[in-house]
N, C-alpha and C positions, 0 to 999 in steps of 0.2 A: 504494500500500500504506500501511498504518498507520505504518510506520517512515520513510517519505519526509519528512514535515514535521519529524519529530524530528531527522533527520539534518541538515537545513538549519539548524535552530536551534543545533545543536552545532558546526557548522562555522564559523558566523559569529563566535562569541566566540574560537575558536581562531585564526582568521586575523587578527582585529583585535588581540588581546592578545599574540600570540606572534611578533611581527615581530622582536623582539630579546630576548636574555636579560635585559636590564636592566629592561624595561618589564613583564615578567610578574610578577604579584602571586602570593603563595602561595595565596590563597583561590581565585583563578581557575584556577590550574594544578591544584589538587587537584580542583576541580569539573570541570575539563576532562578530567582523567584518569578520574574516576568516570563521566563521560558517555561517554567513549571506550570504557571497559571494558564499559559497558552495551551499547553499540553492537556491540562484538565478541561479546558473549554472545548477542545477538539474531541476529547473522549465523551464528554457529556452531550455534545451535539450529535455524535454518532449514535449514542444510546437513545437519544430523543427521536432520531429518525427511525431507528429500529422499532421503538414502541409505537410510533405513529403508524408504521407499516403493519404492525401486529393488530392495532385497533382497526385499521381499515380492512384487514383480512377478516376480523370478527364481524364487522358490520355487513360485509358482502358475502352472501352464501355462495357455495360452489355450484351454482346452477348455470347452465349454458347461456341463459338469456338474462342473467342478473345485471341490473344497471342499464338495460336497454329500454328506451321508451319510444314508442312510435307516435308521431304527431301526424294526424290525418288532415291534410289541407282540403277544405271543403269550398267548392266554388259556389258563390252566392246565387248565381243564375241557376245552377243545377239544383241547389237546395230549394229554391223557390219553385222550380218546375216540378220537383218531386212532391212538394207540399200541395201544389195545384192538382196534381194527378191523384193524390191521396184524398183530398177534401173536395175536389172538383170546384166548380165555380158557383158562387152565390151572388144574388142580386140584392142590392140595397134599394128598397122601394120607397118613394116619397108619395104620400097620399094627400089629396087635396083637403084643405080646411078653409073655412071662411073667416078665420080669426086673424091670421098673420098677413102682412103686406108682402108684395113681391120683393121689395127691397130687403126686408128682414130675412125672408126665406133664402134669397140669393146670397146674402151675406153669411148666413149660417152654413150653407153648402160650401162656399169658398173657404171658410174658416176651418171646417172639419175635414172635408175631402180636398186636400191641398193640391192635388194634381188637376183639379177643375179650374178653368179660367172663369172669369166673371160672366162672360158671354155664354159659355156652356151651362153654367149654373142657372142663368136666367132662362135659357131654353128648356131646361129640366123643370123649372118652376112653372113655366107656361104650359108645358105638356101635362104636368100634374093638375093644373087648374082646368085645362080643357077636357082631358079624358078621365080624370079621377085619380090616376096614379102615373108615376114615371120612374124609370130606372135611373138611380143616381150613379151607381158604379157596379161593375161585375168584378168581384175579388174573391179570394179564398175566405172560408167561413169565419176564421178568427178576426180578420180585418173587417168583414161585413158586420159582425157583432159589435166591434169597436165603433165603427161609423154610426151604426144604429143607436147605440146607447148615447153617444155624444149629441146626436141630432135630437133625440128624445129629451135629453137634458135641456136643450135649447127650446123645447116646447113644440117641436114639429111632430107630426104623425108619420112615423117611419116604421117599416118592417123589413125582414129579410126573407128570401125564398131561394131554394136551390134553382140554379139556372135551367137545369134539365126539365123541371116541372113548371117553369114559368110560362104563362100565356098572357101576352099583353103587348104593350107598345114597344117601339124601337129603342126608347130610352136615350140617355145622354152619351152613349159611347158607340 
């Protein structure tokens, strides 16, 4: 090892000059103490590394796949497509009421269904007024429920229905 030659050079001066207390010079004894403390530091560092390696070996079992984790990268588009296929499409339906103004209903639609422009929201409001109901959006079920609840909290008459069972108008999309 790299410490073996250094250990031999440190031992020789100590054995040669430390045969008796009267022959030891202060320069050699301080150099010897510094050398000896360096040697102790190297030995303690080596034992520390050994104990660290032993602890690491205890923490990791001897399994072939120990410490290996797989991170699956999921494409958002693929994930949404799978969710659509699983839940299918649902329609958010706006029903006509004689309470709210066109401006209020249009504002609520734009606020809740953020992909709608003000013009599309107005057309949906007009369709609901003239035919009794209109499709606000065709989305997956969880999002349809979210839109429905928020619009109902604004006081509008809204429902959801599976797209496959829907019979009605062309809607806003």
